[in-house]
Every structure is written in C-alpha cells, then in structure tokens.
N, C-alpha and C positions, 0 to 999 in steps of 0.2 A: 722615738716613733710610737712605741707602745703607749707611753704616757699620753701622747697627743690623741691617739685613737680612743683610749679609755675616757679621756676628758670629753671628747666629742660625743662619745656614746652616752656618758652620764648626762650631758647637756640635752641630748635628744630625748633621753628617757624621761627627763624631768617632767616634760609635758604630757607623758603618756602613762605615768605611774598609775593613775586612776583606772586605766584600761587594763592594767596587768599584762602589758605586752612586752616588757623588757627583761623578764626573768631569764629566758633562754639565751639572751644576747649578752649576758654578763661576762662571759669568758672569752669571747672572740669578736672579731669584726664581721658582723653578718653581711654577706654579699649576695646579690642575685643578678641574674641576667634573664629576664623573662621574655620568652618568644610569644608573640601574639599577632592577631590580624587587625587590631583596632588602630588604624592609622589616620582616621578622619572623623570629623564631626563630633557628635555627642559621645561616640564610643571612645575616641581618643581622649576626650575630656574626662571620661569616667576612669580610664586606666591611669591617667595622670594623677588622679586622686590617690590611687593605690601607691604610686611612686612617692607621692608627697608624704603619705603616712609611714611608708617604709623608711624613708630618710629621717622623718621626725623621730622615729624609734631608734635611730642610730645606725641604720643600715646603709650600705652603698648600693644604690639602685642603678641598674642598667637595663635597657630593654631593646629588643630587636623586633620592630614592627614590620610585618610582611603583608602588604596590602594585596587585595585581589582574591582569587579563588582559594578555597581551602587546600586544594592540591598543591598550591605553592608552598604553604606552610608545611605540609606533610613531606614534600620533597626536601625542603631545607632541613627538617628534623631528621629524616632518614640519613641524609648526607652527614650531618653532625654526629649522629650516633655511630655510624660506620667508621667515621674518622676518629672515634674515641673521644669526642668532645661534646658529649650530650649536654644540652642546656640544663640549668638547674630547675627551671620552671617553664612549663609550656601550656598555653591555652589549647585544650583538647576537649573532645566530647565523646559521649557514649561508647560505641564499639571500639574506638581507637584506644580508649583507656584500657579496656580489657585486653586488647591485642598487645600493647606495650607491657602490661602487667604479666601476661602469659610469657612474654619474651624475657622476663626477668630484669627489665630495665628500670623499673620504678622503685622509688624509695618507700619505706614503710613509715607512715605517720601515726601509727597506733598510740604511741606514747603521748604525742601532742593532742591527739583527739580525746584520749582518756582524761588528760589534765583539764581540757576545756568542756568535756561532756558533750561532744558532737552528736553522739547517738541519740541523745534525748531531745535535741533541738532541730536537727536537720530534717527537712520534709521527707517523709517515708519513701516517696516516689523516687528519691535520688540515691537512697542508700545502696542499692545494688549496682548503681552506676559508679559511685565513688569507691565502693568496696567490692570489686568484681569477684574476688575469691575470699572475701571475709576480712581483709586488712585494708585500712584506709591508705589509698595511694593518691587521692586527689581531693581538693577542697572546692566545693561548689560556691560560685560567686552570686548566683541569682537563679531565678526561674523566669523565663520568657514565655509569653503566650503568643503562639503563631497565628491563631485564627481570630484576628481582629478585622473588623470591617469599619473603615473610616468613611463617613458620609459628609458631603458638603451641605452644611445647613442652608446656605444661600440657594442652592438649586432645589433642595427638597421643599423649602418654604415657597419658593417661586412657583413650583409646579404642583404643590399640594400633595406631595408624596410622602408616605410614612417610611421609616427605616424598614427594609424588608427583613423578615425572619425566616423565610423558607426560600428554596431556590426558585419555586414558581413565582413567589412575590418579587424576587430579585429580577427575574426575567421580565415580568410585567412592568416593573419600575423602569428597567432599561429601555423597553419598547417606548414608553412614554417620554423618556428623556431624549432618546434619539429622534423621536417624532418632533420634539421641540427644537431640534437642531443642535443639541449639546452632546458632549462626549460622556458616555456612561461610566466606563472604567478607565482610570488612569493606570498605565502599566509601562514598565520598561523591560523589554525582552532580554532575558538572560536565563541560563539554565536554572539557577537557584530561585529566581523570582517566578519563573514559569512553574517550577515545582512547588514553590510556596503556595501559589494559587491553587494548584491541583491537590495539594494536601487538604486544603479546606473544602474543595469540591467533593472528593471521595469521602472524607470524614463526614461532611454534612449530609451526604446522601445515604451513607450506610457505614456506621461506625465499626460494625463487625467485619465488613469487607476491608476496611482500612487496616484493622489489626491483622487479618490473615495475609493481606497482600503486602503491606508496607512494614509490618513488624516481624512477620514470619517468612516473607518472600515466598509465599505459597503460590506455586505455578497455576493451579486451578483458579485461585482467586484472581490472579493477575490477568487470566484469560477469560474471566467470567462475563456473563451478561451484565452484571452490576458494573464492572469496569468499563464495558462498552458504553453504558448509559452515562457514566462519569465523563468519559471522553466526549460524548455528544454534548454534555453541558459545557465542557471546556471549549468545544468548537463554537458553541453559541456565544460564549463569553468573549472569545477572540473577535467575533463580529461586533461586539459592543465597544471594542477598543478603537482608537484612532489609528491612522497610518504611520504615526511617528514613533512607534514603540521601539524600533531598532535603535540601539545606541543611547537610549534614554536611561538615566540613572534612577535608582529608586527614590532618591531625594527630590529629583525633578517631578517624578510621578506624585509624590506626596504633596508638593507645592501646588500642582494642578488641582488637587482636591481641596486644599486649604483655601485657595483663592477663588474657587467656584468655576474653574475652567473645566473640571470633570466632576461627576457626582460621587463616585465610589473609588476606594483604594483598598485592596486586600494586602495586608502586610502585618508583621509582628509588632510587638509593643515598643520596640526601639523607635518607631515612628513618633510616639508620644513625646519622647525626650527631644527628638530633632525638631518636631513641629513647635513645641513650646519654646525651645531655644531660639527658633526663628521668629518668635513673636506672635504665633497663632495661639488661640485659646479654645479649650474644650467648651462645648455647648454654645460658643459664640461663632467660631469658624467651622468647627467640625463636631460630629458625634462619634463616639467609639462604642461599638457593640460587637457581640460575637458574630462571626460570619454565619450565614444561614444554615440551619439544620432542618431536615425533614422529619426528624424523629422526636421533636420537642425536647424540653429540658435544657440543661446546661452542658456545654461542651468545652473542652480545654485540650488544645494540642500543645504539649509541653516541649520547651527547649531550655537548655541550661548551659551556661558558660561555666567552665571549671578550669582549675589549674592543676596540672599533673606534675608531680615532682620526680625527677630522674635521679638515679644514684650518682653520688658525687664522692670524690676522694679528698678534696680540699675542705678542711674543717670550717673555714670561713663560709664556704657555700653551703655546707651542711647546716651551720647555724643560721644562715640566711633563709634556708628552706623552712626551718622551724618558725623563725620570726614572721616570714611571709604568710605561712599557713595560719598562724595565730591572728595576724591582722585581718586576713581574708574572712576568717570565721567570727571576728568580733562583731557584736551588734552595731557598733559605730560605723565600721566599714560597710557592712551589709546595708545600712540605711543610706549612707552618703553615696556609695557607688550606685545603688539602684535608683535613687532619686535622679541621678545624673543620666542613667542609661535607659530609664523608662520601664524597667522590669520590676519584679518584686523579690524580696529577700529569699534566700534558700533556707534561712532559719524561720521557724514557725513562731518565734516569740518576739518578733519585732512589731511594734505598734505603728501601723501605717496611718493612723489619724494624726500623727505629729511628724515633724521633720521635713515636710515639703512634698510628701507623696501626693500625686494628683488623683482626681476622681477616677480616671481610667485605671490607674494602678490599684486603687482601693477596690474597684469593681473586679479587677482581675483576681485579686486574692479571694474575694467572696465567690467568684465563679469557680476558682480552683477547688475550694472546699466543697462546693455543691457538686462539681464534677466527680470528685473522689467519692462523695457520698452516693451519687447516682451510678457509679461504675462506668462512667463515660470517658475518663481521662485516658489519653494516649500520648505517646512520645512522637516527635516529629521526624518523619523520614526525610523531608526536605532539608532539615537542619541537623542531619547526621546524628540522630539520637536512637536509631533503631537497627537497621541492617548494616552489614559490613560495607565499607566504602566501595568495594568492587560492585556490589549489587546496587547501591545507591547511585553510583556513577552511571551504570547501565540504564537505570530507570530515568535519570535526569536527561540523558541523551535522547531517549525516545520521546519523552514529554516535550522537551524544547523543540525537537524536530517537528512534532505534531503542531505546535503553536506556529512555527514558521512556514509550514507547508500545508496549505488547505486542500491539497489533493489526497492527503492521507485520510482514509475513513476511520471512524471510531473503532470499527471491527479490526481493521488492520493495525491500529495503534495498540489495542489490547493484546493482540497476538505478538506484536513486536516487543511489547513490554515483557511478556512471559519468555519469549525466545531469548531476549537479551540477558535476562537474569539467569536462565538455564545455562547459557554459554559460560557463565562465571562459576558454575557449580563444579 
C-alpha cells in the first residue's frame, strides 16, 4: 500500500516539479478536506481548480461545500470543532480568523511561509488579517473589489448617458432612465446584497464615516447625520429598482444588466467572471467602473478569500495543510484561480497582462494601488472583513429591513443601526 501511495505521489509530483510544490509531500500522503461556500457557478469552477492542482501534486482532495449564508458555514464549523473533528482547511475571513486564532484552534504556517517568502509578496493590506498575532495561520487566495458598478452599454448608448461618477450624477441618470420606461438598478433583495449596495453608498459619500461606522462600530458614527444621508440615498435607490427584487438571485440581476433590461448593477468583481463565463463581454455588453464617490479620486473596498488551517493530529492531514498552503500561495494558482473567479491575486508579483486576466481585473489592480497611495482603501463590512460577526449581523438585519419596509425613515434606520450594534456590546 505504501508503495502504491509513493508511486502515485511521484507521478503527480512529476508535473509540478517546476513549481516546487512537492517537497513537503515526500514523506506522507497529503490529505485535505476543505470546507467552503463555493457551490455554484464561477466560484465552484475556481475552487475545482484548487482541487485539481492538489491532486496533481499527489494529494487526496476532499471538499465540503456549504451553500447559502455565511452563518451556515460558521455553524457547521463550530459543530465540527466542538465534536473534536475540526476540518483541516476552511474558507474564512477577517475577524473570524482572529477569533479562531485567539481560541488556539489554528495551525502555525510560519515555516511554510518562510520557505516561500510570503511576507515579501503578499499585499500589505492582508498581512494583519492572515497573521492576527504575528504568526501565519491563513493563506490569502485573492483580493476582491466590492465597489464595482456595472453599466449596460445598450441603455447608456440609447439614452446618451455617461457612466456616473458621483451619487448626484447617478441619481440624475436614474431619473432619465426611469423616465424612458426602463429599470435603473438591477437588484436581488437579500441581506448580503442589500448591505453590499449600502457599503458602496456610505463609502462613496464619506469614506471617513465608513471607517468609523463599519470598521470601528462607532455608535456616534452609526447614529450620525452622515449615516442618515446615506440611508436617504439608499431609499432613493430602492425607488430606482423594480418590483421583482424579492427572491431574485444576484446572477439574475447581473443578467438583467448585461442584456439591457436594467441600466446598473452594484456588485463585487466576481460578477466579471460570471458574466464572461455566460458569454457577455466587457465594453461590448457592459462597462465596469468604481461605484460613485463624492470625494474624487480612487476608491477600493477590499474583500479577500482566504483559507484558515486548523490544528490536526493526523500526519497525512498536516502534510496536506503544508501542500495546500504552498499551492494556494504559488504564482500559478494565484493566476489560474483569480482568472476564473474575477478577482486579483493576493500576491503583488503576478503579472496581470498575461494569463487571461480581463480589462476589469487589470483596472482593479491599478485602482487598488492608487487607493493605497491616496489613503482611501477600506475593508468591506458587508463581506465580513471588518467588525465581529455579531456586529455585522446586527447591521445587516437593519439595512435589509430598511430596504424591505419603506415606512422606516432614514433617521429611524440610523438610530436602529446604532441600537442594534450597542445591544451586541
């Protein structure tokens, strides 16, 4: 049996020697069971590439895909950890990485990181997330941009409307589009998509308010006049949506914009991968630009998918963690995975002019660099990169209730936002 495993491992490694990914797997049969949320579409295709590379390097790949809300994944993870069966690798983000690290549940990847020189190549904005107390416990797979505005070229050309760059221009454009009998904003109502939209609204109106309210959970900022104005803008935007938002998926909303049924769609860069996979083309069917900002310059709301490694006792799974981490951080995986997912690499040394990266992705990298230079980069509250889940969940509940119930005033919503967070303190 051992001979069979080693033979298989050597065969798999033969194709990856050039990548240097097989050294740690020489003594054992690397195994993993990765828990993640990517069960459909371009995201499932992207994670499948990770499995293919893991198996090609001689590993035994298993995955547990949990579709739906992040809370489903977290509930499954907690259940497994309490039962003494922590998964070897889990797709997690921001504060949750720090929480599991503080609980002593995470593995230490410092040796692997040192061998591959991660500190020198990972985007600086991600280091404190992946190293919450100074040790590597997670490997970043990508950088997503949340604040993208997708515009229907057909509608803008027909009505002679330019892509809006401020919220006033956006509202003017929607007034014209509605007057022409068309849908201005394609949207599918769900707490995460409502909050994704509100992420861009608050950030685009006042980046400093975004930091205080959504990164620090500051109660005064949550209750401020600026937050009231942001809810007023969101209320106006709900009026630019059609009556069919309930139950509509984000993919259906995307298609509405790509086919010219609606003018605008606010969503992260995973839209690019799904749209192109469906046969739509940048600059032909849609434009991609940053969502409006009222303060000029370049803005970037950052989201990042990462894999956290939990302590294991089985040597095969420990070896599997090393191999998986090495693959995730390899330039080859960072390129292949992110082309498929629509995001940009977490490594700063990957050339996006080759390998199939789209114009939107290349623009995303340029805007990220500009945003860092201008001091406007923030992490996304909507996508679980800032406050603890209990605060984020409270905020999302208020925001999505505001979208659903037009009897709630902007002033009431701001107060409810602050009250909901305060209850969790």
